[in-house]
C-alpha positions as CSV (number, residue, x, y, z in Angstrom):
1,M,-70.9,50.7,18.6
2,A,-67.2,51.9,18.8
3,Q,-65.0,50.0,21.3
4,D,-63.2,52.0,24.0
5,L,-59.5,51.4,23.3
6,G,-58.4,53.1,26.5
7,G,-60.6,51.1,28.9
8,P,-59.6,47.9,30.7
9,A,-59.9,44.6,28.9
10,A,-62.9,42.5,29.6
11,G,-60.8,39.6,31.1
12,A,-57.7,38.8,33.0
13,F,-55.0,36.2,32.4
14,G,-55.8,34.5,35.6
15,A,-57.2,34.9,39.0
16,G,-55.4,37.8,40.7
17,G,-53.3,38.4,37.5
18,S,-52.9,41.7,35.8
19,V,-55.4,42.7,33.2
20,A,-54.4,43.1,29.6
21,S,-54.3,46.9,29.7
22,Q,-51.7,46.8,32.6
23,V,-49.2,44.7,30.7
24,P,-46.8,46.9,28.7
25,P,-46.4,45.8,25.1
26,T,-42.8,44.9,24.1
27,I,-43.4,46.7,20.8
28,P,-45.2,50.0,20.7
29,A,-48.8,49.6,19.3
30,I,-49.3,51.3,16.0
31,L,-52.7,52.2,14.9
32,T,-53.1,52.3,11.2
33,Q,-55.9,53.3,8.9
34,P,-57.0,51.6,5.7
35,G,-54.7,52.5,2.9
36,D,-51.8,53.6,5.1
37,P,-48.4,52.0,4.3
38,A,-47.3,49.1,6.5
39,P,-45.3,50.3,9.5
40,V,-41.4,49.5,9.4
41,L,-40.0,48.4,12.8
42,D,-36.3,49.5,13.3
43,L,-34.6,46.3,14.7
44,D,-31.0,47.7,14.5
45,P,-29.2,45.9,17.4
46,A,-27.7,49.1,18.4
47,K,-31.2,50.5,19.0
48,T,-32.8,47.5,20.5
49,D,-32.3,45.0,23.3
50,R,-31.8,42.2,20.8
51,A,-28.4,40.5,20.6
52,P,-27.0,40.2,17.0
53,V,-27.5,36.9,15.4
54,T,-24.3,34.8,15.1
55,T,-23.7,31.7,12.9
56,A,-22.1,28.8,14.8
57,E,-18.9,27.5,13.5
58,P,-19.2,23.9,12.2
59,E,-17.4,21.3,14.4
60,A,-14.2,19.9,13.1
61,P,-14.1,16.2,12.5
62,A,-12.9,14.2,15.6
63,I,-9.5,12.8,15.4
64,G,-9.7,9.1,15.0
65,P,-7.3,6.2,16.1
66,T,-5.3,6.7,12.9
67,G,-4.4,10.2,14.0
68,R,-6.4,11.7,11.2
69,P,-9.8,13.4,11.2
70,T,-12.5,10.7,10.8
71,P,-15.1,11.7,8.1
72,E,-18.8,10.6,8.1
73,F,-19.4,7.8,5.7
74,P,-22.9,7.9,4.2
75,V,-25.1,4.8,4.2
76,P,-24.8,3.2,0.8
77,P,-27.8,4.0,-1.4
78,P,-30.2,1.2,-2.4
79,L,-29.6,-0.6,-5.6
80,T,-32.2,-1.4,-8.3
81,G,-30.1,-4.4,-9.6
82,H,-27.1,-6.5,-9.0
83,G,-23.8,-6.9,-10.6
84,P,-21.2,-6.6,-11.9
85,A,-19.3,-7.5,-8.8
86,R,-16.1,-6.1,-7.5
87,V,-13.8,-8.9,-6.4
88,I,-11.7,-8.2,-3.3
89,S,-9.1,-10.3,-1.7
90,M,-8.4,-10.3,2.0
91,C,-4.6,-11.0,1.8
92,N,-1.7,-11.1,4.3
93,Q,0.9,-13.8,4.5
94,K,1.0,-13.6,8.3
95,G,-1.7,-15.7,10.0
96,G,-3.9,-14.6,12.8
97,V,-4.3,-11.0,11.7
98,G,-8.2,-11.1,11.2
99,K,-8.6,-12.0,7.5
100,T,-11.3,-14.5,8.1
101,T,-13.1,-12.3,10.7
102,T,-13.0,-9.4,8.3
103,T,-14.3,-11.4,5.5
104,I,-17.3,-12.7,7.4
105,N,-18.3,-9.5,9.1
106,L,-17.5,-7.1,6.3
107,G,-19.7,-9.3,4.0
108,A,-22.4,-9.5,6.5
109,A,-22.4,-5.7,7.0
110,L,-22.4,-5.1,3.2
111,A,-25.4,-7.6,2.9
112,E,-27.3,-5.6,5.6
113,Y,-26.8,-2.4,3.3
114,G,-28.5,-4.4,0.4
115,R,-25.5,-5.7,-1.3
116,K,-25.5,-9.2,-2.7
117,V,-22.3,-10.8,-1.4
118,L,-20.4,-14.0,-2.3
119,L,-17.8,-15.2,0.2
120,V,-15.0,-17.4,-1.2
121,D,-13.1,-19.7,1.2
122,F,-9.7,-20.0,-0.4
123,D,-7.9,-21.3,2.6
124,P,-7.4,-25.2,3.0
125,Q,-8.0,-24.8,6.7
126,G,-11.7,-24.0,5.9
127,S,-11.9,-21.3,8.7
128,L,-14.4,-19.2,6.8
129,S,-16.7,-22.2,6.4
130,V,-16.5,-23.1,10.0
131,G,-16.9,-19.5,11.0
132,L,-20.4,-19.6,9.4
133,G,-21.4,-22.7,11.2
134,L,-20.7,-25.2,8.4
135,N,-18.8,-28.4,8.7
136,P,-16.4,-28.5,5.7
137,H,-15.9,-32.2,5.8
138,E,-19.6,-33.0,5.1
139,M,-19.8,-31.2,1.9
140,D,-20.2,-32.9,-1.4
141,F,-18.5,-30.0,-3.4
142,T,-16.0,-27.4,-2.5
143,V,-13.8,-24.9,-4.4
144,Y,-11.4,-27.7,-5.0
145,N,-13.9,-29.5,-7.2
146,L,-14.7,-26.2,-8.9
147,L,-11.0,-25.6,-9.7
148,M,-9.9,-29.1,-10.7
149,E,-13.1,-30.7,-12.3
150,R,-14.3,-29.0,-15.4
151,D,-17.7,-30.7,-15.2
152,V,-18.5,-29.1,-11.9
153,A,-20.6,-25.8,-12.2
154,L,-20.4,-22.9,-9.9
155,E,-24.1,-23.3,-8.7
156,E,-23.4,-26.8,-7.7
157,V,-20.8,-25.6,-5.3
158,V,-22.2,-22.3,-3.9
159,V,-24.3,-22.8,-0.6
160,P,-26.4,-20.2,1.4
161,S,-24.6,-18.8,4.3
162,G,-27.7,-18.7,6.5
163,F,-27.8,-14.9,6.3
164,P,-29.9,-12.9,3.8
165,G,-27.9,-11.5,0.8
166,M,-24.8,-13.5,1.4
167,D,-23.6,-16.8,-0.1
168,L,-20.5,-18.9,0.5
169,L,-18.1,-20.9,-1.7
170,P,-16.8,-23.4,0.9
171,S,-13.4,-25.0,1.3
172,N,-11.7,-27.8,3.1
173,I,-8.3,-29.6,3.5
174,D,-8.8,-30.9,-0.1
175,L,-7.7,-27.5,-1.5
176,S,-4.1,-28.0,-0.2
177,A,-3.8,-30.6,-3.1
178,A,-4.8,-28.0,-5.7
179,E,-1.7,-26.0,-5.1
180,V,0.4,-29.0,-6.2
181,Q,-1.9,-30.0,-9.0
182,L,-2.2,-26.5,-10.5
183,V,1.6,-26.3,-11.2
184,H,1.1,-28.5,-14.2
185,E,-1.9,-26.6,-15.6
186,V,-1.8,-24.1,-18.5
187,A,-2.5,-20.6,-17.2
188,R,-2.5,-21.8,-13.7
189,E,-2.6,-18.4,-12.2
190,Q,-6.0,-17.6,-13.9
191,T,-7.8,-20.8,-12.7
192,L,-9.8,-19.0,-9.9
193,Q,-10.6,-16.1,-12.3
194,R,-12.0,-18.5,-14.9
195,V,-14.3,-20.4,-12.5
196,L,-15.6,-17.1,-10.7
197,A,-16.5,-15.6,-14.0
198,P,-20.1,-16.7,-14.1
199,A,-20.7,-15.2,-10.7
200,I,-19.5,-11.7,-11.6
201,E,-23.1,-10.6,-13.0
202,H,-25.1,-12.0,-10.1
203,Y,-23.3,-10.4,-7.1
204,D,-22.2,-6.9,-6.1
205,V,-19.2,-8.0,-4.0
206,I,-17.0,-11.1,-4.0
207,L,-14.7,-11.5,-1.0
208,I,-11.9,-14.0,-1.1
209,D,-10.4,-15.2,2.1
210,C,-6.8,-16.0,1.3
211,Q,-4.5,-18.5,3.1
212,P,-1.6,-17.1,5.2
213,S,0.9,-17.7,2.4
214,L,2.2,-15.9,-0.9
215,G,1.9,-19.2,-2.8
216,L,0.1,-20.3,-6.0
217,L,-3.4,-20.0,-4.4
218,T,-2.8,-16.5,-3.1
219,V,-1.5,-15.6,-6.6
220,N,-4.7,-17.0,-8.1
221,A,-6.9,-14.9,-5.8
222,L,-4.9,-11.7,-6.6
223,T,-5.1,-12.4,-10.4
224,A,-8.9,-12.8,-10.0
225,S,-9.3,-9.6,-7.9
226,D,-10.1,-6.0,-8.6
227,G,-8.7,-4.9,-5.3
228,V,-6.9,-6.1,-2.1
229,I,-7.6,-5.3,1.5
230,V,-4.8,-6.0,3.8
231,P,-5.9,-6.8,7.4
232,L,-3.0,-6.0,9.7
233,E,-2.7,-6.7,13.4
234,C,-1.4,-3.6,15.2
235,E,1.7,-5.4,16.4
236,Y,5.3,-5.0,15.3
237,F,5.9,-8.5,13.7
238,A,2.8,-8.0,11.6
239,L,4.0,-4.6,10.4
240,R,7.4,-6.2,9.3
241,G,6.0,-8.5,6.8
242,V,3.9,-6.1,4.8
243,A,6.8,-4.9,2.5
244,L,7.0,-8.5,1.1
245,L,3.2,-8.6,0.5
246,K,3.4,-5.2,-1.4
247,T,6.3,-6.7,-3.5
248,T,4.0,-9.7,-4.3
249,I,1.0,-7.4,-5.2
250,D,3.3,-5.3,-7.6
251,K,4.5,-8.3,-9.3
252,V,0.9,-9.6,-9.9
253,Q,-0.2,-6.2,-11.1
254,E,2.7,-6.0,-13.4
255,R,2.7,-9.4,-14.9
256,L,-0.8,-11.0,-14.5
257,N,-3.5,-8.4,-13.5
258,P,-3.0,-4.8,-14.4
259,R,-6.3,-3.6,-12.8
260,L,-5.3,-4.8,-9.3
261,V,-5.1,-2.0,-6.8
262,V,-4.8,-1.9,-3.0
263,D,-8.2,-0.9,-1.8
264,G,-6.9,-0.3,1.7
265,V,-4.9,-1.4,4.8
266,L,-7.1,-2.3,7.8
267,G,-5.7,-2.0,11.3
268,T,-7.1,-4.9,13.4
269,M,-6.9,-6.0,17.0
270,F,-6.1,-2.4,18.0
271,D,-5.7,-1.6,21.6
272,G,-5.4,2.2,22.0
273,R,-4.5,2.0,25.6
274,T,-1.1,0.8,24.9
275,L,1.8,2.8,23.6
276,H,2.9,0.1,21.3
277,G,-0.5,-0.2,19.6
278,R,-0.4,3.5,19.0
279,E,3.0,3.6,17.7
280,V,2.3,0.7,15.3
281,M,-0.6,2.6,13.9
282,Q,1.5,5.8,13.5
283,R,4.1,3.8,11.5
284,L,1.4,2.3,9.5
285,V,-0.1,5.5,8.4
286,E,3.4,6.9,7.7
287,A,4.2,4.0,5.4
288,W,0.8,3.6,3.5
289,G,-0.8,7.2,4.0
290,D,-4.3,7.4,2.8
291,Q,-4.5,3.8,1.8
292,V,-5.0,3.0,5.6
293,F,-8.6,2.8,6.3
294,H,-10.1,5.4,8.8
295,T,-12.1,2.5,10.4
296,V,-10.1,0.5,13.1
297,I,-11.1,-2.9,14.5
298,R,-10.6,-2.9,18.1
299,R,-10.0,-6.0,20.3
300,T,-13.2,-7.6,21.7
301,V,-14.1,-10.8,23.1
302,K,-17.4,-10.9,21.0
303,F,-15.4,-11.7,17.9
304,S,-14.3,-15.0,19.4
305,D,-17.9,-15.6,20.8
306,S,-19.5,-15.0,17.5
307,T,-17.0,-17.5,15.8
308,V,-17.9,-20.2,18.2
309,A,-21.7,-19.4,17.6
310,G,-21.1,-19.7,13.7
311,E,-22.6,-16.1,13.1
312,P,-21.4,-12.8,12.0
313,I,-21.0,-10.3,14.8
314,T,-23.5,-8.2,13.1
315,S,-26.1,-10.6,14.1
316,Y,-24.6,-12.3,17.0
317,A,-24.0,-9.1,19.0
318,S,-25.7,-6.4,16.7
319,G,-25.1,-3.5,19.2
320,S,-21.6,-4.3,20.1
321,T,-18.7,-2.0,19.2
322,G,-17.3,-4.7,16.9
323,A,-20.6,-4.8,14.9
324,D,-20.6,-1.0,14.6
325,A,-16.8,-1.0,13.5
326,Y,-17.6,-3.4,10.6
327,R,-20.7,-1.4,9.6
328,Q,-18.6,1.7,9.5
329,L,-15.9,-0.3,7.5
330,A,-18.7,-1.4,5.0
331,R,-19.7,2.2,4.5
332,E,-16.1,3.2,4.0
333,V,-15.5,0.4,1.6
334,A,-18.7,1.3,-0.3
335,A,-17.6,5.0,-0.4
336,R,-14.1,4.3,-1.4
337,C,-14.2,1.5,-4.2
338,L,-17.8,0.3,-4.7
339,D,-19.9,3.4,-5.2
340,A,-17.1,5.6,-6.3
């Protein structure tokens, strides 16, 4: 039996509500017969109530503390194998600029992203070893033995750092004697490069924590390295000495290691609330340009606390701003010089 299209619908939307036949359709109903072409609705914005569709403009990158737009650095892709390693020295002849802190926390952040990392404590003070909770005076072998004793193998000296994916080549005060003893060695500048050679195929990154000096040990580290990261405290006195460091890097590149490049200059201990800090950062960017990392490490007491605890900040205070900064630095380092 044919349905009466003009009659009221059998039900209502709700008690006391309008029945279906009383609700005006938003688009006129069109009755078609089988075989008729499909109706075409005219949705011209000038003839309908619809507003024209607009495409939102992409947001511009935020201006970072370096005064440049800060790009988004992707998470490093997973690896199917390890090696060969890129050797990177943390180098600055001024002390207290964050070399050891950066070595520990950048290494831990890279290990979180699946990279196999070896940290080399190349400072006689042994700060890197202490910062990972080890007592450098209770070790049977250190990097000194590896440098000066030909019967000591690398695997005898390397120790676990206590954190997955990261190992340590420890040091103590004995290393200070190596600088004197190496003077009489043949090819003394290549000694560290020679002893690290077996590790290249087993790691993705080797980070060398240099002493605050431009002596023979630092020259050894630069000769063994593919790149240099220069941690620089955002203070005037730290900025003054960078020219001398650049001269040393240029001499090593010219005479000993042509592949050596500056991977980046890292602003540390930055306090954007002070005019002095902002001015130093501005001068740093003017002098080094794009070699300055977009990532900046700000002051936080969590760094001191994590050092006392003998842990990287990425595990001691995983949700802190310091941990986030070093994870961003790890992504930037990977994008700039590891995965490039």
